[in-house]
C-alpha positions as CSV (number, residue, x, y, z in Angstrom):
1,M,-61.5,-1.0,-104.9
2,I,-61.1,2.6,-106.0
3,L,-59.8,3.3,-109.5
4,Q,-56.9,5.7,-109.6
5,Y,-58.2,7.4,-112.7
6,F,-61.7,8.1,-111.3
7,S,-61.9,11.9,-111.6
8,I,-64.0,14.3,-109.5
9,L,-64.5,18.0,-109.9
10,V,-65.2,19.7,-106.5
11,V,-67.0,23.0,-106.7
12,D,-67.4,25.0,-103.5
13,D,-67.0,28.7,-102.8
14,E,-66.1,28.0,-99.1
15,E,-62.3,27.5,-99.3
16,K,-62.1,25.3,-96.2
17,L,-64.8,22.9,-97.3
18,K,-63.4,22.7,-100.9
19,N,-59.9,22.0,-99.6
20,A,-61.2,19.4,-97.0
21,S,-63.3,17.6,-99.6
22,S,-60.5,17.6,-102.1
23,T,-57.9,16.4,-99.6
24,I,-60.1,13.5,-98.3
25,L,-61.0,12.4,-101.8
26,S,-57.5,12.7,-103.1
27,N,-56.2,10.6,-100.1
28,M,-58.7,7.9,-101.1
29,G,-57.1,7.7,-104.5
30,Y,-59.3,9.9,-106.7
31,D,-58.0,12.4,-109.2
32,I,-59.3,15.7,-108.0
33,T,-59.8,19.1,-109.7
34,S,-61.3,21.9,-107.6
35,T,-62.6,25.4,-108.1
36,A,-64.4,28.0,-105.9
37,S,-66.5,29.2,-108.9
38,A,-69.4,27.6,-110.7
39,K,-68.6,29.7,-113.8
40,E,-65.0,28.4,-113.7
41,A,-66.4,24.9,-113.3
42,L,-68.2,25.3,-116.6
43,Y,-64.9,26.1,-118.4
44,I,-63.2,23.2,-116.7
45,V,-66.0,20.8,-117.7
46,D,-65.5,21.9,-121.3
47,S,-61.9,21.0,-121.3
48,Q,-61.7,17.9,-119.1
49,V,-63.7,14.7,-118.6
50,F,-65.0,14.0,-115.1
51,D,-66.8,11.0,-113.6
52,L,-68.4,13.0,-110.9
53,I,-69.0,16.7,-110.0
54,L,-69.4,17.4,-106.3
55,S,-70.9,20.8,-105.9
56,D,-72.0,23.2,-103.1
57,V,-75.7,24.1,-103.3
58,V,-75.5,27.9,-102.8
59,M,-72.7,29.9,-104.4
60,P,-72.5,33.6,-105.3
61,E,-72.4,33.5,-109.1
62,M,-74.9,30.7,-109.7
63,D,-76.3,27.9,-107.6
64,R,-75.9,24.2,-108.1
65,H,-79.3,23.9,-109.9
66,D,-78.1,26.4,-112.6
67,L,-74.7,24.7,-112.8
68,V,-76.4,21.3,-113.3
69,E,-78.7,22.7,-116.0
70,L,-75.8,24.2,-117.9
71,V,-73.6,21.1,-117.6
72,K,-76.5,19.0,-118.9
73,K,-76.9,21.3,-122.0
74,N,-73.2,21.5,-122.8
75,S,-71.6,18.2,-121.7
76,R,-71.8,14.5,-122.3
77,L,-71.9,13.9,-118.5
78,F,-74.8,12.0,-117.1
79,V,-76.3,14.3,-114.5
80,F,-78.0,13.1,-111.3
81,S,-79.1,15.8,-108.9
C-alpha cells in the first residue's frame, strides 16, 4: 500500500527523465515536486518536507554528491546515498 502523502523530490537536469520519473511516481500515488536544478532543490528542501529525494548523479551546477552533502548539513532528512 502506497501512502498518498509520501512526498518525493525529483532532481534531474534532463527534462524528459525528470518528467517521466515524476509522472510514473505521481501515477503510483506519490506527492511529487520536481526541479531541473540542484541549487533550486536546496531551496525547496528548506521550505518543504520530503520523504525521499531522487536525484540525477551528474548535473551542471553541482553533482548528486555535493547536493547530498549540503542537504545533510542543512536538513533534518536522513540521507542514504
